[in-house]
C-alpha positions in Angstrom: -71.6 -43.6 57.7 -70.6 -41.4 54.8 -67.5 -42.1 52.7 -64.8 -39.4 53.0 -64.1 -37.6 49.7 -61.0 -38.7 47.7 -58.1 -36.3 47.6 -57.6 -34.4 44.3 -55.3 -36.2 41.8 -52.2 -34.2 40.8 -52.2 -32.9 37.2 -50.7 -35.1 34.5 -47.2 -33.9 33.6 -46.9 -32.4 30.1 -45.8 -34.7 27.4 -42.1 -34.5 26.9 -40.9 -33.7 23.5 -38.1 -35.9 22.2 -34.9 -33.9 21.5 -34.0 -33.4 17.9 -31.0 -35.5 16.7 -27.8 -33.6 16.0 -27.9 -31.7 12.7 -31.7 -31.7 12.4 -34.0 -28.8 12.5 -36.1 -28.4 15.7 -39.7 -27.2 15.3 -41.2 -25.6 18.5 -44.7 -26.9 19.4 -45.9 -23.4 20.1 -44.3 -21.6 17.1 -41.7 -19.8 19.3 -38.2 -19.1 18.1 -35.7 -21.8 17.9 -32.2 -22.4 16.5 -31.2 -25.2 14.2 -28.4 -27.4 15.0 -25.1 -27.2 13.1 -25.6 -28.3 9.5 -23.0 -29.1 6.8 -22.6 -25.4 5.9 -22.5 -24.0 9.4 -25.3 -22.7 11.8 -28.3 -20.8 10.4 -30.0 -17.8 12.1 -33.4 -18.4 13.6 -36.4 -18.4 11.3 -39.3 -16.1 12.3 -41.9 -18.8 11.4 -40.1 -21.6 13.1 -39.4 -23.2 9.7 -35.8 -23.8 8.6 -34.3 -21.2 6.3 -35.3 -21.7 2.7 -38.5 -23.4 3.6 -39.1 -26.4 1.3 -36.4 -28.3 -0.6 -37.5 -26.4 -3.7 -37.0 -23.1 -2.0 -33.5 -24.1 -0.8 -32.7 -25.1 -4.4 -33.7 -21.7 -5.7 -31.5 -20.0 -3.1 -28.5 -22.2 -4.0 -29.1 -21.5 -7.7 -29.2 -17.8 -7.1 -26.0 -18.0 -5.1 -24.3 -19.9 -7.8 -25.4 -17.3 -10.4 -23.9 -14.6 -8.3 -20.6 -16.4 -8.0 -20.5 -17.2 -11.7 -21.2 -13.5 -12.5 -18.4 -12.5 -10.1 -15.9 -14.9 -11.7 -16.9 -13.6 -15.2 -16.4 -10.0 -14.0 -12.9 -10.9 -12.7 -12.0 -12.5 -15.9 -13.1 -9.6 -18.0 -11.3 -7.2 -15.7 -8.1 -9.2 -16.1 -8.3 -9.1 -19.8 -9.0 -5.3 -19.8 -6.2 -4.8 -17.4 -3.8 -6.5 -19.8 -5.0 -4.4 -22.7 -5.0 -1.1 -20.8 -1.6 -2.0 -19.3 0.2 -2.0 -22.7 3.6 -0.3 -22.2 3.8 1.6 -25.5 6.1 4.3 -24.2 4.4 7.1 -26.1 5.5 5.6 -29.5 3.4 6.3 -32.6 3.4 3.9 -35.6 3.6 6.3 -38.5 1.3 5.9 -41.5 4.3 6.6 -43.8 7.4 5.3 -42.0 9.6 6.2 -44.9 8.8 9.8 -44.4 9.4 9.7 -40.7 12.5 7.5 -40.4 16.0 8.8 -40.3 18.4 7.0 -42.6 20.7 9.9 -43.3 23.8 8.0 -42.1 23.6 6.1 -45.4 23.3 9.1 -47.6 27.0 9.8 -48.3 27.6 6.3 -49.6 24.2 5.9 -51.3 23.1 9.4 -52.5 21.0 8.0 -55.4 17.2 7.9 -55.4 16.1 5.5 -52.7 12.9 4.3 -54.4 10.9 4.1 -51.2 7.7 2.1 -50.6 5.7 1.9 -47.4 2.8 0.0 -45.8 0.9 0.3 -42.5 -1.6 -1.7 -40.4 -4.0 -0.4 -37.8 -5.7 -2.9 -35.5 -6.9 -3.0 -31.9 -4.3 -5.6 -31.1 -1.4 -4.4 -33.3 -0.1 -1.4 -35.2 2.6 -1.9 -37.8 4.6 0.6 -39.9 6.9 -0.7 -42.7 9.3 1.0 -45.0 11.5 -0.5 -47.8 14.3 1.5 -49.4 16.5 0.6 -52.4 19.9 2.2 -51.9 22.0 3.3 -54.9 25.3 4.9 -55.4 25.4 7.9 -57.7 27.0 5.9 -60.5 24.5 3.0 -60.3 21.4 2.5 -62.3 20.2 -0.5 -60.2 19.9 -1.0 -56.4 23.3 -1.6 -54.7 21.8 -2.4 -51.3 18.5 -2.6 -49.5 17.3 -1.1 -46.2 14.0 -2.2 -44.5 12.5 -0.7 -41.4 9.6 -1.9 -39.3 7.9 -0.7 -36.1 5.3 -2.8 -34.3 3.1 -1.6 -31.4 1.8 -4.6 -29.5 -1.3 -3.4 -27.8 -2.6 -6.5 -26.1 0.4 -8.9 -25.6 3.8 -8.2 -24.1 6.3 -9.1 -26.9 9.3 -9.4 -24.5 9.6 -13.2 -24.1 9.1 -14.0 -27.8 11.3 -11.1 -29.0 14.1 -12.3 -26.7 13.7 -15.9 -27.8 13.8 -15.0 -31.5 16.7 -12.6 -31.7 18.9 -13.7 -28.8 18.9 -17.2 -30.3 18.8 -16.3 -33.9 22.0 -18.2 -34.6 20.5 -21.4 -33.3 18.1 -21.4 -36.3 20.3 -19.8 -38.9 23.9 -21.0 -39.3 26.7 -18.5 -40.0 25.2 -15.5 -38.2 26.7 -13.5 -35.3 24.4 -12.3 -32.5 25.6 -9.4 -30.3 23.7 -7.6 -27.5 23.5 -3.9 -28.0 23.4 -1.7 -24.9 21.8 1.8 -24.6 18.9 1.4 -27.1 15.5 0.6 -25.7 15.0 -2.1 -23.0 17.0 -4.6 -25.0 18.5 -4.8 -28.5 20.3 -7.4 -30.6 22.5 -7.1 -33.6 22.4 -10.0 -36.0 25.0 -9.9 -38.8 26.7 -12.0 -41.5 29.5 -11.3 -44.0 30.2 -13.8 -46.7 32.3 -11.5 -48.9 35.7 -11.8 -47.3 38.4 -12.6 -49.8 36.0 -12.9 -52.7 34.4 -10.8 -55.4 31.0 -12.0 -54.7 28.9 -12.7 -51.6 26.8 -10.5 -49.3 26.7 -8.5 -46.2 23.7 -8.5 -44.0 22.7 -7.0 -40.6 19.6 -6.5 -38.6 19.3 -4.3 -35.5 16.3 -5.5 -33.5 15.1 -3.3 -30.6 12.4 -3.8 -27.9 11.3 -0.8 -25.8 8.3 -1.8 -23.6 5.7 -3.3 -25.9 7.2 -1.6 -29.0 9.5 -3.6 -31.3 11.7 -2.2 -34.1 13.9 -3.8 -36.8 16.3 -2.2 -39.3 17.7 -4.5 -41.8 20.5 -3.9 -44.3 21.4 -6.3 -47.1 24.0 -6.0 -49.8 24.6 -8.5 -52.6 27.9 -7.8 -54.4 26.9 -9.1 -57.8 25.7 -5.5 -58.3 29.3 -4.3 -58.0 31.2 -7.2 -59.5 33.5 -6.6 -56.5 33.2 -5.8 -52.8 36.0 -3.2 -52.8 33.6 -0.3 -53.0 31.0 -1.6 -50.5 30.9 -0.2 -47.0 32.3 -2.5 -44.4 29.9 -4.2 -42.0 31.2 -2.3 -39.0 30.4 0.9 -40.8 26.9 -0.2 -41.6 26.1 -1.4 -38.1 27.3 2.0 -36.7 25.0 3.8 -39.1 22.1 1.6 -38.2 22.5 2.3 -34.5 22.7 6.0 -35.0 19.7 6.2 -37.3 17.6 3.8 -35.1 18.2 6.0 -32.1 17.2 9.1 -34.0 14.1 7.5 -35.5 12.8 6.1 -32.2 13.3 9.5 -30.6 11.2 11.1 -33.3 8.5 8.5 -33.1 8.2 8.7 -29.3 5.8 11.4 -28.1 
């Protein structure tokens, strides 16, 4: 008696692949597309070859180095832009620093009292950060052979740095550093102005009278300084009073700044 044939054996089930642990890359056995799990920098798009983005560790290092270079370049560009913006943003108000400030400045308010030769001298500086014009005048009465008083003028154009905070700190607080001086705020000239003065001649035949008018208009600064030492006179009876002098300084400063503003 023949033995009946055995029934066909069912096919072996395919080997199951162990799931990848969280955060690891999964490689498909057949090369088909897959998605990597979430990594420390967020999910990555699928790689066409089934390999994780960047390939080997060396490849990923190259990519991170390139990204760092891009970021560094961007930071450098921002820093340069910021510096250029500060330079290009200088508020010069159309002022021009004259090569010969003595020839451009108005000091005519002093002429009636000091009609003599003013013996003027001037200097100037031109730099990408600062332009300066300076003028010095020796004031003489018609009967004097020597200087009776001195007038100095200076204009500075600050082309890279806003002078406002330092200007204010210096002139508004002038009496904190120098005893015996009066400091008054002057309205109507520039953005801010201060008058610093001292009179040591009261009730004596010697002494001095001194005044500085300091003005800031945007990034332009200006000073006009008058000084008078009464040893030239032997007495102060013929010297202009300080109130007169400061009025002259205000008038001539306004006229000069208007002429130097384009």
